[in-house]
Every structure is written in C-alpha cells, then in structure tokens.
C-alpha positions as CSV (number, residue, x, y, z in Angstrom):
1,M,0.0,0.0,0.1
2,T,1.3,3.4,-1.0
3,P,1.8,5.7,2.0
4,G,-0.8,8.3,2.2
5,T,-3.4,6.3,0.1
6,H,-6.9,5.7,1.5
7,P,-8.2,2.2,1.0
8,S,-11.9,1.8,0.2
9,I,-13.9,1.1,3.4
10,P,-15.5,-2.2,3.7
11,K,-19.0,-2.4,5.0
12,P,-20.0,-4.4,8.1
13,T,-21.7,-7.6,7.2
14,F,-23.7,-7.1,10.6
15,E,-24.5,-4.2,12.8
16,G,-26.6,-4.3,15.9
17,D,-27.2,-4.5,19.7
18,F,-26.6,-7.2,22.3
19,Q,-28.4,-6.7,25.5
20,L,-27.3,-8.3,28.7
21,D,-30.6,-9.4,30.4
22,E,-29.3,-9.2,34.0
23,V,-28.2,-6.5,36.3
24,V,-24.5,-6.1,35.6
25,S,-22.4,-5.6,38.8
26,L,-19.5,-3.1,38.4
27,E,-16.0,-2.9,40.0
28,S,-17.1,0.4,41.5
29,G,-19.9,-1.4,43.5
30,E,-22.6,0.1,41.3
31,V,-24.7,-1.6,38.8
32,L,-25.9,-1.1,35.1
33,C,-29.4,-2.4,34.6
34,R,-29.7,-4.6,31.4
35,P,-27.1,-2.8,29.5
36,T,-26.7,-2.8,25.7
37,Q,-23.6,-3.1,23.6
38,H,-23.5,-1.9,20.1
39,Y,-21.2,-4.0,17.8
40,A,-20.4,-4.6,14.3
41,M,-18.9,-7.6,12.3
42,Y,-16.8,-7.6,9.1
43,G,-16.4,-10.8,7.0
44,Q,-17.9,-14.2,8.2
45,L,-17.1,-16.6,11.1
46,N,-15.9,-19.7,9.5
47,E,-17.5,-23.1,10.7
48,A,-14.9,-23.7,13.5
49,R,-15.6,-20.2,14.7
50,D,-11.8,-19.7,15.3
51,N,-11.1,-16.7,12.8
52,A,-12.5,-14.1,15.0
53,V,-10.5,-10.8,15.6
54,L,-11.6,-8.3,18.2
55,V,-10.5,-4.7,17.5
56,C,-11.1,-2.5,20.6
57,H,-11.5,1.4,19.9
58,A,-9.8,4.3,21.5
59,L,-11.6,7.1,23.3
60,S,-13.7,8.6,20.4
61,G,-13.9,5.4,18.2
62,S,-16.9,3.1,17.7
63,A,-17.8,-0.4,16.8
64,L,-17.5,0.5,13.2
65,V,-13.8,-0.3,13.0
66,A,-13.2,0.0,9.3
67,E,-14.4,3.6,9.5
68,W,-11.6,4.9,11.8
69,W,-9.0,2.1,11.0
70,P,-9.3,1.5,7.4
71,Q,-5.6,0.9,6.6
72,L,-5.9,-2.5,8.8
73,F,-8.2,-4.0,6.0
74,A,-6.1,-2.7,3.0
75,P,-4.0,-5.2,0.8
76,G,-1.1,-6.2,2.7
77,G,-2.7,-4.7,5.9
78,L,-3.0,-6.9,9.2
79,L,-6.6,-8.0,8.4
80,D,-8.1,-10.1,5.5
81,L,-11.8,-10.4,5.3
82,K,-11.5,-13.4,3.2
83,R,-10.0,-15.0,6.3
84,D,-10.9,-13.1,9.2
85,C,-14.0,-12.2,10.9
86,V,-13.6,-8.8,12.4
87,I,-15.5,-7.6,15.4
88,G,-15.8,-4.2,17.0
89,I,-17.8,-3.5,20.2
90,N,-18.6,-0.1,21.4
91,I,-17.5,0.6,25.0
92,F,-19.9,1.4,28.0
93,G,-19.9,5.1,28.5
94,S,-19.6,6.0,24.8
95,C,-22.2,7.9,22.6
96,Y,-22.1,5.5,19.8
97,G,-24.8,3.0,20.7
98,S,-23.7,1.2,23.8
99,T,-25.2,2.0,27.1
100,G,-23.7,5.5,28.2
101,P,-24.6,8.7,29.9
102,G,-27.1,9.5,27.0
103,S,-29.0,6.1,27.6
104,I,-32.2,5.8,29.7
105,D,-31.6,4.4,33.1
106,P,-34.4,1.8,33.6
107,Q,-34.5,2.4,37.3
108,T,-35.5,6.0,36.9
109,G,-36.9,6.4,33.3
110,N,-34.6,9.3,32.9
111,K,-31.2,9.8,31.0
112,Y,-28.2,8.7,33.2
113,G,-26.4,12.1,32.4
114,P,-24.0,12.8,35.2
115,T,-25.2,9.8,37.2
116,F,-23.7,7.3,35.0
117,P,-21.6,5.0,37.1
118,L,-17.9,4.7,37.0
119,I,-16.9,2.1,34.5
120,N,-13.7,0.1,34.8
121,V,-11.9,-1.4,31.8
122,R,-12.5,-4.9,33.5
123,D,-16.3,-4.0,33.4
124,I,-16.0,-3.4,29.7
125,V,-14.1,-6.6,29.0
126,R,-16.4,-8.9,31.1
127,A,-19.4,-7.5,29.2
128,Q,-17.6,-8.0,25.8
129,A,-16.7,-11.6,26.7
130,K,-20.6,-12.4,27.2
131,L,-21.3,-10.9,23.7
132,I,-18.4,-13.0,22.2
133,D,-19.5,-16.1,23.9
134,S,-23.0,-15.5,22.6
135,L,-21.6,-15.8,19.2
136,G,-20.4,-19.2,19.6
137,I,-16.6,-18.0,19.8
138,R,-14.6,-19.8,22.3
139,K,-11.2,-18.4,21.4
140,L,-10.2,-15.0,19.6
141,K,-7.6,-15.4,16.9
142,L,-6.4,-11.7,17.9
143,A,-7.3,-8.9,20.1
144,I,-6.0,-5.6,19.1
145,G,-6.2,-2.0,20.2
146,A,-4.7,1.1,21.1
147,S,-5.0,3.8,23.8
148,I,-8.0,2.7,25.9
149,G,-8.6,0.0,23.3
150,G,-5.1,-1.3,24.3
151,M,-6.2,-1.3,27.8
152,Q,-9.0,-3.6,26.9
153,V,-6.8,-6.0,25.0
154,L,-4.4,-6.4,28.1
155,E,-7.5,-7.1,30.5
156,W,-8.7,-9.7,27.9
157,A,-5.5,-11.4,28.0
158,I,-5.4,-11.4,31.9
159,L,-9.1,-12.0,32.6
160,F,-9.9,-14.6,30.1
161,P,-6.4,-16.2,29.2
162,E,-7.9,-19.3,27.6
163,C,-9.9,-17.0,25.1
164,V,-7.1,-15.1,23.3
165,A,-4.4,-16.6,21.0
166,R,-2.6,-13.3,20.1
167,A,-2.8,-9.9,21.7
168,I,-1.5,-6.5,20.5
169,S,-1.8,-3.6,22.9
170,I,-0.6,-0.2,21.4
171,G,0.3,3.0,23.3
172,V,-0.6,1.7,26.8
173,A,0.4,1.7,30.4
174,P,-1.3,2.8,33.3
175,L,-1.5,6.7,33.3
176,G,1.2,8.6,35.0
177,A,0.6,11.7,37.1
178,M,0.9,14.0,33.9
179,G,-1.8,12.1,32.1
180,L,-4.0,12.0,35.1
181,G,-3.6,15.8,35.5
182,L,-4.4,16.4,31.9
183,N,-7.7,14.4,32.0
184,H,-8.7,16.2,35.4
185,L,-8.3,19.6,33.6
186,Q,-10.2,18.3,30.5
187,R,-13.1,17.4,32.7
188,Q,-12.8,20.7,34.5
189,A,-13.0,22.5,31.2
190,I,-16.3,21.0,30.6
191,Q,-17.8,21.2,34.0
192,L,-16.8,24.9,34.3
193,D,-18.7,25.7,31.2
194,P,-21.8,27.9,32.1
195,K,-24.1,25.4,30.1
196,W,-22.9,22.4,32.0
197,K,-25.7,22.6,34.4
198,G,-24.5,19.9,36.6
199,G,-24.5,17.5,33.5
200,H,-28.1,17.7,33.0
201,Y,-27.9,19.9,29.7
202,A,-30.2,19.5,26.8
203,P,-28.5,18.0,23.8
204,E,-29.3,21.0,21.7
205,D,-27.6,23.2,24.4
206,A,-24.7,21.3,25.6
207,P,-21.5,22.8,27.0
208,R,-19.9,22.7,23.7
209,G,-17.3,25.5,24.5
210,G,-16.0,23.4,27.5
211,L,-15.9,20.1,25.2
212,A,-14.1,22.0,22.6
213,L,-11.4,23.2,25.1
214,A,-11.2,19.7,26.6
215,R,-10.5,18.2,23.2
216,A,-7.9,20.9,22.4
217,L,-6.1,20.0,25.7
218,G,-6.4,16.4,24.5
219,V,-5.0,16.9,21.1
220,I,-1.9,18.6,22.7
221,S,-1.2,15.5,24.7
222,Y,-1.8,13.2,21.6
223,K,1.0,15.0,19.6
224,S,4.6,15.8,20.1
225,V,6.7,19.0,20.6
226,E,8.8,18.2,17.6
227,L,5.7,17.9,15.4
228,F,4.1,21.0,16.7
229,E,7.3,22.9,16.0
230,Q,7.6,21.4,12.6
231,R,4.0,22.2,11.5
232,F,3.3,25.6,13.4
233,N,6.5,27.2,15.0
234,R,5.4,30.8,15.5
235,K,3.6,31.2,12.3
236,P,0.4,33.4,12.3
237,N,-2.8,31.7,11.7
238,R,-3.2,30.8,8.1
239,N,-6.5,32.6,7.5
240,G,-4.5,36.1,7.7
241,E,-5.0,36.8,11.3
242,N,-2.1,38.8,12.9
243,P,-1.6,37.8,16.5
244,W,0.5,41.0,16.9
245,I,-2.4,43.5,16.1
246,S,-5.6,44.1,18.0
247,T,-8.8,43.8,16.2
248,A,-11.5,46.4,16.4
249,A,-13.0,44.5,19.2
250,G,-9.8,44.8,21.2
251,Q,-8.8,41.2,20.7
252,N,-5.5,39.8,19.1
253,G,-5.4,37.5,16.3
254,R,-4.2,33.8,16.7
255,F,-1.0,31.9,15.8
256,D,-1.4,29.1,13.7
257,V,-1.3,26.4,16.4
258,A,-4.2,28.2,18.1
259,G,-6.3,28.0,14.8
260,F,-5.5,24.3,14.7
261,L,-6.5,23.6,18.2
262,D,-9.8,25.7,17.9
263,Y,-10.7,23.8,14.7
264,Q,-10.1,20.4,16.4
265,G,-12.4,21.4,19.2
266,E,-15.0,22.6,17.1
267,K,-15.0,19.6,14.7
268,F,-15.2,17.2,17.8
269,N,-18.2,19.0,19.1
270,A,-20.1,17.8,16.1
271,R,-19.8,14.1,16.9
272,F,-19.3,13.7,20.6
273,D,-21.2,14.1,24.0
274,P,-19.5,15.8,27.0
275,N,-20.9,13.5,29.7
276,S,-19.3,10.6,27.6
277,Y,-16.0,12.3,27.4
278,I,-16.0,12.8,31.1
279,S,-16.9,9.1,31.7
280,I,-14.4,7.6,29.4
281,T,-11.5,9.8,30.5
282,R,-12.4,8.6,34.2
283,T,-12.2,5.1,32.8
284,M,-8.8,5.5,31.5
285,D,-7.7,7.2,34.7
286,I,-8.5,4.2,36.8
287,F,-7.1,1.4,34.4
288,D,-4.5,-0.7,36.5
289,P,-4.2,-4.3,35.4
290,V,-2.6,-5.3,38.6
291,R,-5.2,-3.9,41.0
292,A,-7.3,-6.7,42.7
293,H,-4.6,-9.1,42.1
294,T,-2.1,-10.1,44.9
295,S,0.9,-9.0,43.0
296,P,2.1,-7.9,39.3
297,Y,3.4,-11.6,38.9
298,A,-0.1,-13.0,39.8
299,A,-1.7,-10.8,37.4
300,Y,0.5,-11.3,34.5
301,E,1.4,-15.0,34.9
302,R,-2.1,-15.6,33.9
303,I,-1.7,-14.5,30.4
304,Q,-1.5,-17.5,27.9
305,A,-1.6,-15.3,24.5
306,H,1.4,-14.3,22.6
307,L,1.4,-10.7,23.7
308,T,3.0,-7.7,21.8
309,L,3.2,-4.3,23.4
310,V,3.8,-1.3,21.1
311,G,5.4,1.9,22.3
312,I,5.6,5.3,20.4
313,S,8.9,7.1,20.4
314,T,7.4,10.6,20.9
315,D,4.3,9.6,23.1
316,W,4.6,11.6,26.5
317,L,1.1,10.7,27.5
318,F,2.2,6.9,27.5
319,P,5.9,7.2,27.3
320,P,7.7,4.4,25.5
321,E,9.9,3.6,28.5
322,D,6.9,2.8,30.6
323,I,5.7,0.3,28.0
324,R,9.0,-1.1,27.6
325,S,9.2,-1.5,31.4
326,L,5.8,-3.1,31.4
327,A,6.7,-5.6,28.7
328,A,9.7,-6.6,30.8
329,I,7.8,-7.2,33.8
330,I,5.2,-9.3,32.0
331,G,8.1,-11.1,30.3
332,A,9.5,-11.9,33.9
333,A,6.1,-13.5,34.6
334,G,6.9,-16.2,32.1
335,V,4.6,-14.6,29.3
336,R,5.5,-14.7,25.6
337,C,5.7,-10.9,25.5
338,D,7.6,-8.8,23.0
339,Y,8.0,-5.1,22.6
340,R,8.0,-2.9,19.5
341,E,8.4,0.7,18.9
342,M,7.0,3.1,16.3
343,A,9.5,5.9,15.5
344,S,7.0,8.8,14.9
345,L,6.7,12.4,15.5
346,H,3.0,12.1,16.0
347,G,3.0,11.2,19.5
348,H,0.3,9.1,20.9
349,D,-1.7,9.6,17.9
350,A,0.8,7.8,15.7
351,F,-1.3,4.5,15.5
352,L,-3.9,6.6,13.6
353,A,-1.8,9.2,12.0
354,E,0.8,6.6,10.4
355,P,-1.1,3.4,10.3
356,E,1.0,2.1,7.3
357,Q,4.0,2.2,9.5
358,L,2.1,0.3,12.2
359,V,1.2,-2.4,9.8
360,R,4.8,-2.9,8.7
361,L,5.9,-2.9,12.3
362,L,3.3,-5.6,13.3
363,T,3.4,-7.8,10.1
364,P,6.4,-9.9,11.5
365,V,4.2,-10.9,14.5
366,F,2.3,-12.9,12.2
367,E,5.1,-14.6,10.4
C-alpha cells in the first residue's frame, strides 16, 4: 500500500445490539441494569469459529472499525476479510450505541447523564466476553487495540487467558501523574462551562465550549513537541489573522497552532457528547491491570496469549519507556511478550496518523 493512500472502506456484514438481560455488577460497587452493547462484524465466522479478531477502539472510536482504522483492511494490511471475521464493540460510556450517559436508566426512566456509574476497563471486557460467547466464539484469533483499546486488550489477556491466542496492545500503560492531571483539567473545562448545568444539559444546548477546550487539551497530549514545532512554529494563523495586532473588538489574532486547536475542538463538538467524554477519561484514569491481584506477577502470569506491546517514540502521554518496562515485567512472569516501537513525530496519535508504519511494524508478528 502506498503511504498516504486511503483504501476503500469495507461495510460491516452485521451491525446491531447485544443486550445483557441481567443486572451487571460493576467494579465500583454500582450496577448497570440490562445494558446494551452496540457491535459490528466484518467478514464471516468460519465453521470452526476460530477466525475472530476483536478490534478495541480508542476514546472517540466506535464499533465501526473500518471507518476509523481502514488501513488495517487494505491489501497487505493486518486483516483479510477473506480469512478473518473482524468484530468491533462500542464500550460502555460512549455515545455511539452502547449504554452510556445518554441512555435511559431503567430504574428512573430518565437519562443517566452525570449519574452514569464509574466504568472500569474490566467491566467493559467482562461484558464483551459475554457478547463474544453468545456468538459461539470460544477463542479469539487476535485482540488488538490502541490507547483505551489497548487497555481492553491487556485486560482480555489477563481475565480470559484461554480465550485469546494473540494480543496486541498499542500505546498503553497505566496513566502517570501528568496524564491524570491532563484528564482532570479536560473534565474541569467541561464542568466549568456555564451550560454544564450539573451535567443535566439538553443535547441542543450542551456545554460545547467546554468540550471543545477539553478536546484541544487532549490533542496537545496526543502530539509531540517536535511535530508542533515542525508544523506551526510561531507562524500566524493561516487565514490572515495577525497575533501582533488588535482587532476592532480589542482582541488579538491567533497563531497557527491556536487555529489548529480551535478547529479540532469545533470538529469534535459535532460528533461527541460531553458526559461521555467525562465518563471515558475517568475509565482511562483508573485502569490498573494489577489492581485486585495480589502482585504484578499474579496478574501477568495468567496470560497465555502471545502478547505484543507497542510504544511510540514521542508519546509523552504513555511514554515508551513505561511500556518497555511493562513488557519486561510481563515477560519476567513467564509470558511470551515482545516489545516493538514506532518511530514517529505524531506522539500518541501515531497509530492513527501513520497506520501504514504500524502495519509494517506488526506484520512480522504473524510470520
């Protein structure tokens, strides 16, 4: 595949909902009543049902894997729909079909809104396992994901070791203090918006200013200093605004980087919900695969899958040295665990910004 080309996007062979009939107990001690998971399938399960690939999405992704990671399906990509059945499952807390803050709470008849319970990555994976089991799949050929998707992959390998043959977790380790602080500030940006109204806003009057600012802060954490200097440096905004001259309203213009960040926030507003953003960033904060186990060794020795951890050279949200260290700890527990690293200026976003490089990096895993 030629770098920069965009493959045609395959359509799902199935898209629908899976409802859990029972009350689901969560790690937080709260419950979800009869929650729903929205999922999509590409390709067909074979007779043995041993060709299933689970692709776990990142914060703003969805079950429609081919729409946000199309390069994985391209000729020479990691996935081949003549061979693989690819499954995407939208996580709890999202606004793309699964139960989240915008859903109706059966216990009250009202939207959850800010009362949506705290979701742990383990809660997500346990629910996904029930959906996968309902499809007659006993073992996943591969589980792959990046960011919060990579968190899900690692939990799959620990919680259901006999159900995963290969696992690839990209750009993931438990968040450090800097990442936790940035997520806190993003939530504060939303909650300090005058339209927040305690989280009980109307969809048509949501705290869009706060969400746009939160997303702009997030975008900064997803990129690298080198990339921003290369792209923007101290250039004035490309639409002709001059940051050194005041306008008639007494305001200054913008530098080019400010215009870029403002645009990212505005674009995000059109497709995401503020309460969902708060819910999912909290889920990322509390990810800790060792918690609830007696030791790191006790957690990681459960893994039976061939595990690959991928770091990104300029990722300062999930630094590569943290992921390299995690790979060493997991390997010391007797797990087949290898570490690979993307050399990219795109920071944490590299798995989306340079997917062709990721494919080249991971192809040897399957040889």
